VOGU-3710 file (C-alpha; in Angstrom, 3 decimals, decimal comma):
1> mklalkilga> -0,003/0,015/-0,015  2,798/2,384/0,879  4,473/1,526/-2,364  1,354/2,323/-4,352  1,072/5,660/-2,644  4,686/6,381/-3,327  4,201/5,578/-7,051  1,013/7,786/-7,222  2,844/10,621/-5,525  5,692/10,234/-7,974
11> liallilavv> 3,356/10,382/-10,941  1,645/13,520/-9,570  4,996/15,162/-8,991  6,036/14,227/-12,536  2,890/15,764/-13,909  3,346/18,966/-11,892  6,888/19,126/-12,988  5,870/18,671/-16,627  3,381/21,566/-16,284  5,997/23,768/-14,634
21> llvtlvspnq> 8,526/22,926/-17,340  5,864/23,687/-19,964  5,177/27,047/-18,437  8,704/28,031/-17,702  10,552/26,519/-20,589  8,150/26,897/-23,515  7,194/30,502/-24,320  3,951/30,898/-26,326  5,423/34,108/-27,861  7,572/31,949/-30,039
31> fkphieaaak> 4,489/31,047/-32,046  3,579/34,677/-32,754  5,581/35,061/-35,985  4,067/31,893/-37,433  0,514/33,045/-36,491  1,002/36,615/-37,874  2,571/35,229/-41,083  -0,338/32,866/-41,582  -2,702/35,754/-41,140  -0,793/37,797/-43,680
41> eqgialhmgd> -1,244/35,061/-46,224  -4,940/35,608/-45,807  -4,534/39,314/-46,512  -4,803/40,308/-42,818  -2,303/42,448/-40,939  -2,415/40,804/-37,511  -0,529/42,251/-34,541  -0,380/40,427/-31,308  0,922/41,504/-27,885  2,300/39,223/-25,257
51> lgwafwpsig> 1,105/35,629/-25,087  1,302/34,077/-21,641  0,579/30,995/-19,606  -1,775/30,811/-16,629  -1,255/28,045/-14,051  -3,671/28,153/-11,107  -6,515/27,344/-10,473  -6,772/26,618/-14,241  -4,138/26,237/-16,831  -4,318/27,959/-20,145
61> vsladitvaa> -3,061/30,661/-22,433  -3,820/34,421/-22,548  -3,530/36,971/-25,330  -3,363/40,777/-25,088  -3,462/43,809/-27,385  -4,470/42,159/-30,657  -5,275/44,276/-33,767  -6,616/43,212/-37,139  -6,249/45,384/-40,265  -5,868/45,282/-43,978
71> vetpekpiae> -2,272/44,653/-45,187  -2,357/47,977/-47,131  -3,410/50,001/-44,101  -2,097/48,320/-40,957  -2,328/51,626/-39,126  -6,176/51,502/-39,394  -7,350/48,544/-37,407  -10,692/47,104/-38,205  -10,831/44,948/-35,116  -9,079/45,264/-31,738
81> lknaslmlal> -8,911/42,945/-28,697  -7,688/43,997/-25,332  -7,528/40,559/-23,568  -8,530/37,007/-24,333  -7,852/33,708/-22,551  -8,520/30,015/-22,872  -8,406/28,178/-19,563  -8,484/24,405/-18,967  -9,709/22,928/-15,695  -6,570/21,628/-13,888
91> mplfrgefqv> -7,945/18,864/-11,813  -9,514/16,926/-14,685  -6,093/16,941/-16,338  -4,869/14,664/-13,531  -7,624/12,209/-14,637  -6,571/12,546/-18,227  -9,599/14,664/-19,171  -9,409/17,757/-21,400  -12,066/20,188/-20,088  -12,365/23,857/-20,994
101> dhvavdgaqi> -12,954/25,861/-17,921  -13,300/29,391/-19,254  -13,120/31,164/-22,594  -12,888/34,894/-22,004  -12,733/37,877/-24,360  -12,582/41,345/-22,973  -12,441/44,723/-24,731  -13,188/43,534/-28,225  -13,828/46,375/-30,687  -14,811/46,281/-34,349
111> hlavdkqgkg> -14,594/49,386/-36,528  -16,633/49,428/-39,755  -16,737/52,265/-42,121  -18,139/53,128/-45,550  -16,617/55,926/-47,615  -18,465/58,405/-49,852  -18,139/56,024/-52,812  -19,972/53,368/-50,837  -16,970/51,100/-50,263  -16,549/49,383/-46,895
121> nwealsqsst> -13,215/49,166/-45,141  -13,648/45,441/-44,477  -13,629/44,758/-48,242  -9,802/45,250/-48,230  -9,453/42,119/-46,072  -10,838/39,792/-48,743  -9,279/41,703/-51,662  -5,801/41,561/-50,129  -5,753/37,766/-49,942  -3,876/35,821/-52,653
131> pessekaqvq> -5,526/33,239/-54,857  -3,380/30,564/-53,240  -4,388/31,523/-49,685  -8,050/31,730/-50,651  -7,912/28,291/-52,222  -6,148/26,946/-49,195  -8,648/28,474/-46,855  -11,564/27,059/-48,909  -10,036/23,570/-48,797  -9,444/23,907/-45,083
141> sqtqsqasea> -13,042/25,135/-44,563  -14,460/22,234/-46,537  -12,291/19,766/-44,525  -13,505/21,208/-41,235  -17,092/21,142/-42,417  -16,802/17,463/-43,415  -15,130/16,688/-40,070  -17,919/18,408/-38,162  -20,566/16,485/-40,108  -18,775/13,214/-39,590
151> kplnleveki> -18,265/13,553/-35,826  -20,572/15,260/-33,258  -19,041/17,911/-31,115  -18,906/16,952/-27,484  -18,568/20,390/-26,018  -18,521/21,261/-22,317  -17,304/24,666/-21,182  -17,857/26,027/-17,698  -18,030/29,650/-18,908  -17,780/31,645/-22,060
161> sltnsaldyh> -17,758/35,428/-21,779  -17,487/38,427/-24,038  -17,245/41,620/-21,936  -16,757/45,394/-22,402  -16,852/45,017/-26,146  -18,164/47,368/-28,929  -18,892/47,743/-32,620  -19,091/51,064/-34,466  -20,312/51,696/-37,992  -20,049/54,945/-39,941
171> dektgqiinl> -21,498/55,528/-43,458  -20,141/58,745/-44,923  -22,463/58,294/-47,963  -25,717/58,253/-45,946  -24,566/59,927/-42,778  -25,699/56,934/-40,773  -23,837/56,112/-37,508  -24,344/52,918/-35,470  -22,554/52,403/-32,183  -22,940/49,129/-30,258
181> rdlnivltgv> -21,216/49,345/-26,952  -21,255/47,906/-23,478  -21,715/44,533/-25,128  -21,610/41,631/-22,684  -22,277/37,985/-23,388  -22,000/35,452/-20,597  -22,751/31,680/-21,170  -22,581/29,479/-18,066  -22,336/25,650/-18,080  -22,153/25,409/-21,843
191> ntqgnpfdaq> -22,597/21,853/-23,126  -23,881/19,828/-26,057  -25,240/16,993/-23,918  -28,763/18,259/-23,840  -28,458/19,925/-20,404  -29,935/23,402/-20,077  -27,411/26,217/-19,532  -27,786/29,995/-18,948  -27,197/32,579/-21,606  -27,206/36,321/-20,795
201> lswllelvqa> -26,698/39,216/-23,180  -26,734/42,989/-22,628  -25,925/45,989/-24,865  -26,325/49,649/-25,539  -27,089/50,503/-29,164  -26,898/54,117/-30,479  -28,411/55,051/-33,855  -27,857/58,389/-35,535  -29,433/59,404/-38,866  -28,978/62,678/-40,704
211> ntdklqvkge> -31,121/65,507/-39,287  -32,516/63,315/-36,379  -31,711/63,042/-32,702  -29,696/60,099/-31,412  -31,721/57,006/-30,529  -30,460/54,750/-27,793  -31,607/51,153/-27,321  -30,587/49,544/-24,086  -31,273/45,790/-24,089  -31,054/42,692/-21,921
221> lnnrvtldke> -31,729/39,106/-23,041  -31,886/36,056/-20,825  -32,406/32,402/-21,763  -32,129/28,880/-20,684  -30,512/27,130/-23,662  -30,576/23,408/-24,520  -28,396/22,188/-27,366  -27,605/18,682/-28,602  -24,097/17,523/-29,753  -25,129/17,536/-33,425
231> fnnlqlddgq> -26,185/21,183/-33,254  -29,436/20,030/-34,737  -31,983/20,859/-32,038  -32,187/24,013/-29,943  -34,519/24,829/-27,095  -34,886/28,291/-25,637  -36,759/28,431/-22,322  -37,567/31,269/-19,874  -36,711/33,765/-22,598  -36,891/37,372/-21,531
241> lrltltqkss> -36,162/40,395/-23,718  -36,185/43,848/-22,087  -35,618/47,052/-24,130  -35,444/50,686/-23,125  -35,783/53,195/-25,910  -34,494/56,756/-25,356  -34,514/59,691/-27,704  -36,332/62,820/-26,544  -38,145/60,596/-24,091  -37,835/56,956/-22,981
251> adialdyqla> -40,078/53,885/-23,081  -39,865/50,239/-22,033  -40,654/47,088/-24,005  -40,886/43,662/-22,428  -41,195/40,334/-24,297  -41,265/36,878/-22,813  -40,904/33,788/-25,009  -39,988/30,172/-25,492  -38,879/28,496/-28,683  -38,026/25,049/-29,855
261> vkdlqkdmsy> -36,011/24,745/-33,101  -35,612/21,408/-34,953  -33,411/20,291/-37,887  -31,121/23,327/-37,701  -28,749/21,702/-40,206  -31,346/20,829/-42,860  -35,074/21,616/-42,893  -35,399/24,000/-40,015  -38,769/24,229/-38,232  -39,748/25,917/-35,024
271> qgklqllsln> -42,565/26,490/-32,603  -43,084/28,305/-29,323  -44,937/31,085/-27,591  -44,557/34,862/-27,484  -45,928/37,258/-24,859  -45,575/41,039/-25,401  -46,275/42,494/-22,019  -48,455/45,550/-21,809  -46,694/48,634/-23,141  -47,555/52,248/-23,705
281> arqvlaalgt> -47,343/52,652/-27,455  -47,639/56,471/-27,140  -44,400/56,449/-25,132  -42,740/54,103/-27,541  -43,603/56,303/-30,531  -42,421/59,387/-28,649  -39,134/57,713/-27,797  -38,769/57,031/-31,574  -39,346/60,646/-32,344  -43,033/60,508/-33,362
291> rldtansdal> -45,508/62,577/-31,384  -48,945/61,000/-31,510  -51,891/63,316/-31,348  -55,295/61,617/-31,051  -58,800/62,641/-30,164  -58,522/60,587/-27,037  -55,228/61,290/-25,236  -55,424/57,893/-23,534  -55,519/56,010/-26,836  -52,672/53,414/-27,404
301> khvalgtaik> -51,569/53,511/-23,792  -52,259/49,815/-23,291  -51,127/47,410/-26,003  -50,431/43,700/-25,313  -49,965/40,539/-27,489  -49,876/36,907/-26,769  -49,601/34,075/-29,440  -48,351/30,690/-30,239  -45,794/30,644/-33,150  -44,751/28,009/-35,591
311> gdtkqvaldd> -43,104/27,935/-38,892  -40,188/26,855/-41,097  -38,019/28,381/-43,818  -41,066/28,894/-46,052  -43,848/30,059/-43,770  -44,687/31,333/-40,286  -47,995/31,378/-38,430  -49,234/33,113/-35,270  -52,064/31,014/-33,871  -54,283/31,592/-30,882
321> lqltldktrf> -53,551/35,311/-31,276  -54,690/37,484/-28,296  -54,337/41,200/-28,965  -55,291/43,869/-26,494  -55,717/47,432/-27,698  -56,716/49,608/-24,799  -60,308/48,459/-23,993  -60,681/46,248/-27,127  -59,829/42,528/-27,262  -59,031/40,714/-30,476
331> tgnlavtdla> -58,577/37,000/-31,101  -57,638/35,186/-34,309  -54,618/34,122/-36,294  -51,980/35,627/-38,564  -49,837/33,690/-41,046  -47,299/34,446/-43,740  -48,175/31,506/-45,919  -45,322/32,159/-48,403  -42,235/34,088/-47,178  -40,934/34,398/-50,755
341> tsalklkltg> -43,991/36,348/-51,898  -44,996/37,764/-48,507  -48,425/36,219/-48,801  -50,324/37,215/-45,714  -53,460/35,592/-44,311  -55,256/37,282/-41,373  -58,415/36,657/-39,407  -59,338/38,800/-36,413  -62,449/38,985/-34,318  -62,931/41,851/-31,792
351> dsinvddylp> -65,489/42,963/-29,324  -65,928/46,754/-29,457  -63,706/49,666/-30,584  -64,109/53,395/-30,914  -62,038/54,310/-33,945  -62,654/58,003/-33,371  -60,367/57,771/-30,333  -57,438/57,003/-32,637  -58,173/59,720/-35,195  -56,662/63,201/-35,053
361> ppsetpaaaq> -58,562/65,564/-32,619  -61,238/67,725/-34,246  -60,219/71,292/-35,113  -61,729/74,130/-33,136  -62,075/76,118/-36,376  -63,786/73,807/-38,921  -63,512/76,281/-41,787  -59,783/76,625/-41,365  -59,345/72,900/-40,913  -61,325/72,235/-44,082
371> qaaatedtpl> -59,254/74,747/-45,996  -56,058/73,179/-44,699  -57,257/69,727/-45,648  -58,081/70,916/-49,176  -54,590/72,359/-49,656  -52,827/69,408/-48,066  -52,816/66,097/-49,973  -51,958/62,519/-49,128  -50,319/60,417/-51,906  -51,594/56,919/-52,237
381> plealrglnl> -49,033/54,154/-51,471  -49,309/52,679/-54,953  -46,076/50,751/-54,820  -47,025/49,120/-51,543  -50,527/48,342/-52,877  -48,987/46,638/-55,951  -46,857/44,424/-53,745  -49,662/43,540/-51,315  -50,536/39,863/-51,147  -53,298/39,636/-48,558
391> daefalasmr> -56,355/37,538/-47,584  -57,889/39,189/-44,516  -61,131/38,957/-42,557  -62,164/41,254/-39,800  -65,183/40,866/-37,597  -66,312/43,332/-34,811  -69,264/43,211/-32,478  -69,502/47,005/-32,523  -67,497/49,993/-33,721  -67,799/53,783/-33,687
401> fnkmalsnid> -66,369/55,493/-36,696  -66,772/59,223/-37,721  -69,289/59,511/-34,809  -71,442/56,762/-36,384  -72,300/53,587/-34,433  -72,013/50,301/-36,349  -72,498/46,731/-35,164  -71,980/43,220/-36,506  -69,259/44,391/-38,861  -67,762/41,923/-41,320
411> lsvnakngvi> -65,008/43,184/-43,576  -63,025/41,068/-46,064  -59,972/42,343/-48,075  -58,304/40,431/-50,789  -55,247/41,902/-52,533  -53,028/40,364/-55,154  -51,084/41,569/-58,126  -52,091/45,201/-57,579  -55,818/44,592/-57,400  -57,629/45,069/-54,046
421> rqklsanayq> -61,205/43,835/-53,405  -63,175/44,836/-50,308  -66,542/43,685/-49,032  -68,288/45,161/-46,069  -71,536/44,374/-44,297  -72,798/45,845/-41,050  -75,874/46,911/-39,063  -76,418/50,567/-38,196  -79,396/52,480/-36,832  -81,776/49,534/-37,131
431> gdiqfnsntd> -80,751/49,098/-40,750  -78,350/47,155/-42,899  -75,284/48,353/-44,803  -73,667/46,674/-47,811  -70,544/48,042/-49,628  -68,206/46,590/-52,214  -65,226/48,125/-53,906  -62,545/47,171/-56,430  -59,258/49,075/-56,644  -56,757/48,581/-59,456
441> artdkaimnf> -53,323/50,011/-58,503  -51,276/48,574/-61,380  -50,907/51,895/-63,249  -49,712/55,340/-62,105  -53,246/56,049/-60,875  -55,506/53,912/-58,728  -58,841/53,157/-60,419  -61,700/52,423/-58,049  -65,237/51,111/-58,724  -67,732/50,679/-55,924
451> dggvqgfela> -71,411/50,059/-55,134  -73,459/49,772/-51,952  -76,670/50,491/-50,204  -78,579/50,817/-47,037  -81,920/49,406/-45,971  -84,189/50,635/-43,137  -81,714/53,274/-41,983  -83,106/55,368/-39,117  -82,221/59,010/-39,488  -82,902/60,422/-36,006
461> plikdleide> -80,184/58,567/-34,047  -77,716/59,179/-36,924  -78,325/62,969/-36,813  -77,904/62,847/-33,037  -74,594/60,990/-33,223  -73,304/63,405/-35,862  -74,130/66,145/-33,362  -76,008/68,288/-35,832  -79,495/67,821/-34,283  -79,435/71,235/-32,767
471> nlglsgaiqa> -79,894/72,851/-36,207  -81,229/69,963/-38,261  -83,699/67,240/-37,258  -84,533/64,200/-39,381  -86,510/61,100/-38,384  -87,850/58,104/-40,165  -86,244/55,310/-42,192  -84,787/55,481/-45,700  -83,384/53,187/-48,324  -80,626/54,077/-50,701
481> kaqgntqgas> -78,421/52,597/-53,363  -75,252/54,073/-54,908  -72,625/53,183/-57,406  -69,690/55,044/-58,882  -66,017/55,214/-59,787  -62,966/57,462/-59,336  -59,320/57,519/-60,039  -56,134/59,288/-58,852  -52,737/59,072/-57,206  -53,708/60,913/-54,071
491> vnqlmaamns> -56,670/61,393/-51,745  -57,555/64,840/-53,173  -57,373/63,450/-56,716  -59,761/60,622/-55,778  -62,252/63,166/-54,357  -61,939/65,470/-57,376  -62,568/62,622/-59,877  -65,556/61,123/-57,964  -68,346/60,139/-60,301  -71,277/58,589/-58,543
501> tanfsgaqvr> -75,111/58,256/-58,776  -77,505/57,326/-56,007  -81,265/56,973/-55,525  -83,205/56,963/-52,269  -86,653/56,591/-50,903  -88,469/56,771/-47,539  -91,771/57,036/-45,741  -92,997/59,070/-42,756  -89,782/61,139/-42,758  -89,875/64,235/-40,576
511> lsplnieqkf> -87,721/67,358/-41,172  -87,316/69,847/-38,397  -87,497/72,659/-37,461  -88,659/73,760/-40,948  -92,425/73,403/-41,670  -92,951/73,451/-45,441  -96,771/73,669/-45,103  -96,388/76,701/-42,886  -94,079/78,354/-45,324  -96,569/77,741/-48,150
521> celvnlvtqn> -99,396/79,242/-46,217  -97,337/82,232/-45,132  -96,494/82,731/-48,821  -100,214/82,526/-49,824  -101,266/84,859/-47,079  -98,516/87,291/-48,034  -99,658/87,452/-51,599  -103,429/87,512/-50,813  -102,800/90,015/-48,022  -104,686/87,837/-45,493
531> ttevnwdaft> -103,777/86,682/-42,076  -104,609/83,524/-40,097  -103,761/82,363/-36,604  -102,504/78,766/-36,571  -100,330/76,815/-34,200  -97,921/75,156/-36,538  -95,916/72,009/-35,823  -92,188/72,564/-35,664  -91,529/69,951/-38,400  -92,423/68,824/-41,888
541> emrqlngniv> -93,745/65,293/-42,236  -93,306/63,666/-45,717  -95,648/60,838/-46,401  -93,480/59,346/-49,200  -90,282/60,573/-50,675  -87,867/59,559/-53,353  -85,081/61,203/-55,251  -81,890/60,930/-57,268  -78,387/62,320/-56,599  -75,377/62,762/-58,952
551> wrdqvinles> -71,915/63,430/-57,521  -69,438/64,741/-60,109  -66,564/67,278/-60,150  -66,840/67,842/-56,400  -70,463/68,954/-56,724  -73,342/66,849/-55,431  -76,467/67,603/-57,469  -79,913/66,758/-56,224  -81,421/66,154/-59,651  -84,828/65,009/-58,404
561> fnagvsqlll> -86,769/64,984/-55,217  -90,512/64,250/-54,662  -92,382/64,063/-51,399  -95,977/64,433/-50,187  -96,503/67,021/-47,457  -100,100/67,296/-46,194  -102,135/68,391/-49,243  -98,881/69,649/-50,990  -96,572/68,024/-53,381  -93,003/69,023/-52,628
571> tsngkinlat> -90,110/68,738/-55,013  -86,587/70,047/-54,854  -83,393/70,530/-56,810  -80,058/71,991/-55,979  -76,412/71,251/-55,312  -73,723/70,958/-52,720  -70,318/72,293/-53,638  -67,779/70,321/-51,627  -64,876/72,498/-52,737  -66,425/75,650/-51,368
581> dkyefklpik> -68,569/74,025/-48,591  -71,686/75,902/-49,953  -75,110/74,502/-50,768  -78,291/75,855/-52,425  -81,689/74,196/-52,914  -84,909/75,393/-54,391  -88,151/73,887/-53,019  -90,986/74,009/-55,649  -94,412/73,426/-54,033  -97,697/72,460/-55,609
591> laeaseaasl> -101,225/72,196/-54,142  -102,382/68,752/-55,321  -106,149/69,069/-55,973  -108,847/71,723/-55,681  -110,805/69,460/-53,347  -107,898/69,686/-50,860  -107,691/73,464/-50,830  -110,368/73,988/-48,209  -108,795/71,489/-45,829  -105,364/73,083/-45,879
601> kgcsltttny> -105,230/74,885/-42,626  -103,854/78,326/-42,262  -104,279/79,233/-45,935  -106,807/81,576/-47,669  -107,567/79,306/-50,567  -111,391/78,885/-50,411  -112,249/81,816/-52,723  -109,954/81,029/-55,634  -108,489/78,108/-57,652  -105,352/80,188/-58,502
611> wvdrglsllr> -103,119/78,023/-56,252  -104,343/74,602/-57,337  -101,866/72,570/-59,389  -99,562/75,570/-59,699  -95,756/74,983/-59,195  -94,302/77,633/-57,008  -90,514/77,895/-56,783  -90,432/80,553/-54,117  -88,625/78,799/-51,213  -84,818/78,608/-51,372
621> ckgsfgainp> -82,305/77,290/-48,881  -78,605/78,163/-49,101  -75,599/78,467/-46,769  -72,693/76,524/-45,459  -73,041/72,800/-45,808  -70,768/72,209/-42,802  -73,006/74,321/-40,603  -76,470/73,660/-42,127  -79,340/75,425/-40,342  -82,801/75,218/-42,046
631> lkdcgfdksa> -84,384/78,058/-40,095  -81,532/80,387/-40,888  -80,758/79,179/-44,378  -84,279/78,804/-45,798  -86,570/81,722/-46,878  -88,618/83,237/-49,696  -87,089/84,162/-53,026  -87,876/87,898/-53,097  -87,591/88,235/-56,896  -89,886/85,299/-57,532
641> lgdltkdfae> -92,284/86,599/-54,836  -92,615/89,939/-56,662  -93,453/88,196/-59,910  -96,019/85,981/-58,160  -97,660/89,002/-56,468  -98,039/90,759/-59,829  -99,364/87,638/-61,492  -101,871/87,001/-58,712  -103,117/90,586/-58,940  -103,734/90,144/-62,723
651> yklrekhgdk> -105,435/86,871/-62,062  -107,797/88,400/-59,478  -108,550/91,316/-61,885  -109,529/88,923/-64,640  -111,403/86,729/-62,239  -113,644/89,721/-61,267  -113,868/91,698/-64,491  -112,955/89,198/-67,095  -115,801/89,961/-69,528  -115,224/93,669/-69,471
661> idaaeqklkd> -111,455/93,304/-69,975  -112,065/90,880/-72,877  -114,586/93,276/-74,483  -112,202/96,260/-74,154  -109,313/94,225/-75,615  -111,537/93,151/-78,578  -112,597/96,725/-79,149  -109,063/97,920/-79,165  -108,121/95,175/-81,524  -110,882/96,133/-83,961
671> kkqelldkan> -109,878/99,794/-83,772  -106,281/98,898/-84,535  -107,337/96,923/-87,594  -109,583/99,752/-88,868  -106,697/102,276/-88,642  -104,346/99,917/-90,388  -106,789/99,317/-93,211  -107,205/103,167/-93,721  -103,479/103,723/-93,684  -102,919/101,078/-96,291
681> eklggegtvn> -105,499/102,665/-98,577  -103,845/106,082/-98,315  -100,402/104,680/-98,944  -101,351/102,906/-102,213  -103,073/99,773/-101,287  -102,414/96,816/-99,092  -98,953/95,380/-99,488  -97,647/97,937/-101,904  -95,589/100,042/-99,579  -94,586/97,910/-96,623
691> kpadllnnll> -92,147/100,194/-94,850  -94,544/103,131/-94,240  -97,157/100,663/-93,149  -94,650/99,136/-90,656  -93,906/102,664/-89,322  -97,534/103,419/-88,917  -98,120/100,042/-87,266  -95,551/100,803/-84,650  -97,165/104,164/-83,972  -100,553/102,555/-83,652
701> kkklgtqsss> -99,150/99,995/-81,226  -97,843/102,698/-79,028  -101,120/104,590/-79,146  -103,372/101,550/-78,733  -101,152/100,212/-76,023  -101,678/103,365/-73,975  -105,392/103,172/-74,586  -105,358/99,441/-73,540  -103,685/100,299/-70,308  -106,172/103,106/-69,705
711> aessvaae> -109,037/100,700/-70,408  -107,702/98,068/-67,969  -107,165/100,780/-65,367  -110,759/101,978/-65,737  -112,054/98,432/-65,488  -109,937/97,780/-62,390  -111,228/101,033/-60,871  -114,786/99,809/-61,329
//
């Protein structure tokens, strides 16, 4: 036993002696010229500082002050390394095992630059290598690749670290600057035996673009990594990504994940879960230099996403998608079915959303805002539309958009090869909405065709939601159908080229506060100079109505409108000029039948049939379409009213003294003929001298005309 112990002690002593002799007698610096020469053959100017041995508690080699540059410019290093070391665990060596204890790299820096001609400084490294060295490196790479495929790597390292490292990139051509600093990577318990090990990564990234503020992205990444010896399967568990964005302000982003990757070497596929923790999107956008101004200042303060992910080299899918947008919850799935063509398939179902919250806030000066909107224009993203490959379905239980309340919304969008088709159906105000459109973006202008309609659309709640019920009241249900087309490369061009027609109808529709029957009777009483005391309703009720509208050249023309109002027939025509925000309508009114005249309250119609079946275009409404107000905008046409008053006076005169007026006119007519006959005789016979007869005829007209007026005046006086 003692002999065995002595032999073991001697072996240990010999091993220690061998290590001491290796460290003291063999200097690693003697290998430097060979290493630097080999690098030079590859076109790399490599400079190495001192190489040294480490002995306790691990044995290994350390390197310091290493620089890498192109052979032509050795004074401009592309990469630098402050310190690096490879340490072997000492105790396993006594058991004959080769176990890496620690691989450490500290102070690594990489300097990349692009000159004004767009040439990168790293290109000199590959250009400097000789054909022989390139061929040798390629053969060596192929040999190493074959060796790695032939034999699995049984790797086990206690710790791998990269600390205090940095990368900087400067593009003189674009002015872009990227600085990656404070880069630290620590891998603990690294192995390829399928045992989980920890991986930690942290960094600070700085991005500078021309004419923009510097953006900082501070990040931390933590994982539990599982890797097999064939490097074929990878498992990432307990993944945490934390980012802090800082520009003019700061914002945080947190993402948790897990991911399993299979067949890394051949047909890679993966699946896992992603969880974007709730973030304030307003703060994120502000940190990226974009100030968000919305009608609701709390919009986009709460955004979260959770999903299962799976895919391969050709496609990726997000299943069981759970999206939170403030108070709205969406579920569904998203898939890129073909990565090569960016074919996107989307299906989302949501509960309730108020889109108005996410729109720009309303302007306090509508006229100024409208004028600004008219001068500003938004170009259409035609290039993006041409490349869109989309099959999407959206469903919402309820939505508020432009103050209008919609429910049971179903929207489908199909886009491919520059053609986009949309189909929308929804319920609104106890009615149904259908809308279809087809947009062709394959040319320099988008060409759009559309059609749609509404059924049983209640007007009163719509007017209330639009917040115009203080000046204009409408109630009752209508039906309408529309179709049209337009084209353009911008929003304003689409509006300017709009060409559309629509027809509508309704029943028991009330308009307030204007009472058409009251206006008609006020008109009658004004002309007849009578007065009546009536308590009028503050509305007009139309039994039936129908009409037709044409929208062309930014003008909406009401080409026809017919409605029954009490015993009146109401028609209308006019236009709305969208470019000037002005509108004008005439409201011709007709009393339907003589039998109805007596029952029309508030009108003095019983003594005459003058008003029956007579079209009267005396009411006119005009003003600002954006601030429509029937009471203020509607009134009598003074010029037409004057003509009507004169015509009614003549009618009454003939109604009372018709026989006498007719007799006087006949007498004057006979007298005129008698004078003409005498004049013709004196001038040489009828038809012989036309010019004197014409002169005399004109004189007679003047004379007889005066007598006719005198005769009518005398009859009227009677």
